[in-house]
N, C-alpha and C positions, 0 to 999 in steps of 0.2 A: 540455540542458546539465546536466552532472552536478554542478557546483559551484554551489549555490544562492547562496552569498555573492558569487561572481563575477557571477552573473546579476543579483542585486540592485544591485550596484555599477554594472554596465553600463547598467542601466535608471534609475539615479539614485535608487534607493529607499533613502534613508538612514535611515528610521525604520520602526518596526513599523507605525505608522498609515499610512505611505505604501504599504507593502506590502499591508496589508489593503484599501486603496482601489483597488489596481491589479488589472486583469483577469488577471494572471499568477499571483495568489496560489494558486489551486488547483493549477495545474500545478507551481509551485515547491514546494509542500508534498508533492506526489506524488513529485517527483524527489528531494527531501531524504529522504523516508521510505524510498524504494527504495534510495538510496545507503547510508543508515544500516543497513538490513537486510542488504545485500550485505556490508558490512564486519563485521557481527556473526555472520554465518553460518559454519558450519564450513568449513575450507579445502578439503575434498574435495566440497563441495556443488556442484551444477550449477544454473544459473539460466536463466530465460527468461521470456517472457510468452506469452500465448495469445490468439489472435484467430481466430475462424472466419469463413467466407465469409458467414455470416448475421448477423454482428455480435456474437456472444457473445465476451466477453473477460475475461481475468484480468490484472490489473496486473503481478503478479510470481508466478512459479512457481519454487519451490525444491525440488530433489530432494536431500535430504541422506541419505547412507547410514545405515541404522539408524533413521531417523526417518520415512521415507516421503515421499511427495509432499505439498507444502504449496501451497495456493492462497491468495493474499493480495490483497485489494482495499484500496486506500488512499482514504480520504475525509477531508477536513479537518474536517468537522462532527462534533460530539460525538455526536449522535443519528442519524448517517447510517446508512443500510442499503444493502446491495449491490443493484444493479439486477438485473432478470430475466436479462440477459446473463451475469452472473457465475454464477448458478445453472445456466444452460444449459451454460456452459463446464465447470462442475464435473461435470455429467452426462456430458460427453464424456471428461474426464480422470480422474474418480473419485479425487480426492485424499484422502489419509488425514486431513489437517488442512485446515480452512477458516477463515481469519482475515479480519477487517476491522480495519485500523489506522485509528484516529480521532485527531483532533487534541485530544482532551480531556486531563484531568489524569492523571498517573501513577496507576496502581492502579484506574482506572475500567475494569472488565471486566464484560461482560454478554453473554448469548446474543442473537443477532438472528434465529434461526430456521434450520431445515434444517441444523443442525450447525455453523453459523458462530458463532465467538466474536469479539466486538469487544474490542479491547485498545488501550491507548495505544501509541505507538511505542516508548517505553522498555520497556513491559511485554512486547512481543513480541521486541524486540531482546535 
């Protein structure tokens, strides 16, 4: 579901604490982050996701003219790191930019290894 607010309303999650206690919280954050990035991307960008037959995956792939291919992994935790499947998928696609969007405060940016930069959602958008 692309509208996280509607999802929360349908599930009866009226407070932030109720959302944090619900098993949908991770998927809700991922959907919200992806929707935000789609809206912030250049109009002529192309979007997709990547999943190989052996389980390697990238949550969001953006091909923006003049910027190159971007691989984006979304994790709710502040200190999260991409899983091995993300790195394997990046070997397949060879993106110019690799990002991890975390749920931390704006301005929190740090490298997580192998050319991946972790940023807040607002920082990447």
